[in-house]
Legacy VTK file of the C-alpha trace (Angstrom):
# vtk DataFile Version 3.0
C-alpha trace
ASCII
DATASET POLYDATA
POINTS 75 float
-5.311 2.683 -15.801
-8.470 2.906 -13.713
-8.455 3.230 -9.931
-11.139 2.319 -7.428
-11.082 4.663 -4.441
-11.749 3.799 -0.825
-14.731 6.153 -1.079
-16.313 3.961 -3.782
-15.588 6.229 -6.736
-13.597 5.390 -9.850
-10.893 7.535 -11.451
-8.725 7.421 -14.534
-5.014 8.174 -14.322
-5.708 11.564 -15.926
-8.349 12.359 -13.296
-5.813 11.667 -10.567
-3.079 13.692 -12.258
-5.422 16.683 -12.702
-6.344 16.580 -9.016
-2.621 16.606 -8.153
-1.973 19.528 -10.509
-4.901 21.530 -9.110
-3.937 20.916 -5.476
-7.167 19.037 -4.698
-5.062 15.969 -3.858
-1.474 15.479 -2.704
0.428 12.204 -3.164
0.810 10.548 0.232
2.250 7.043 -0.261
2.279 4.143 -2.731
3.037 0.440 -2.979
5.220 -0.486 -5.947
4.163 -4.146 -5.781
0.378 -3.687 -5.811
0.158 -0.299 -7.527
-1.998 1.025 -4.694
-1.664 4.719 -3.963
-2.721 6.830 -1.014
-3.526 10.483 -1.565
-4.461 13.266 0.820
-7.465 15.354 -0.213
-7.490 19.101 0.407
-9.764 18.483 3.434
-7.115 16.186 4.986
-8.859 12.916 4.191
-6.580 10.084 3.032
-7.989 8.161 0.063
-6.762 4.738 -1.042
-6.624 4.193 -4.812
-6.452 0.600 -6.050
-5.713 -0.098 -9.717
-8.311 -2.226 -11.540
-9.008 -3.190 -15.126
-12.013 -1.955 -17.085
-13.400 -5.495 -16.888
-13.468 -5.176 -13.082
-15.720 -2.104 -13.132
-19.168 -2.831 -11.678
-22.031 -3.080 -14.177
-23.330 0.338 -15.148
-20.149 2.172 -14.097
-17.930 3.843 -16.655
-14.965 6.116 -16.253
-14.684 9.171 -18.440
-11.688 11.426 -18.291
-12.323 14.997 -17.233
-11.367 17.869 -19.502
-10.450 20.458 -16.887
-9.942 21.107 -13.200
-13.400 22.643 -12.721
-14.920 19.288 -13.647
-12.748 17.605 -10.994
-13.839 20.120 -8.361
-17.510 19.419 -9.112
-17.030 15.658 -8.781
LINES 1 76
75 0 1 2 3 4 5 6 7 8 9 10 11 12 13 14 15 16 17 18 19 20 21 22 23 24 25 26 27 28 29 30 31 32 33 34 35 36 37 38 39 40 41 42 43 44 45 46 47 48 49 50 51 52 53 54 55 56 57 58 59 60 61 62 63 64 65 66 67 68 69 70 71 72 73 74
C-alpha cells in the first residue's frame, strides 16, 4: 500500500512502520472506512496519510522502500 501524506510526500507501508518503530512517528488516529491514518511526528506535527494505488502516483514520482531507520531520518 502507498500513502500520500498531507505534506505532499509519498510513503510505503514499510516506510510508515519503520518510522513507528524508530519513534519518528506515533500512531494518532485512523478511519477504518477510508483507510486514512493520522500520525504525530516527533516534532508534534500531525500528518494525514491517505492510501492510494500506484496508478494514482503523479507522473515522475515513485516510492521505494527504505532499508533502515537512518534512511527514514534523512527523508
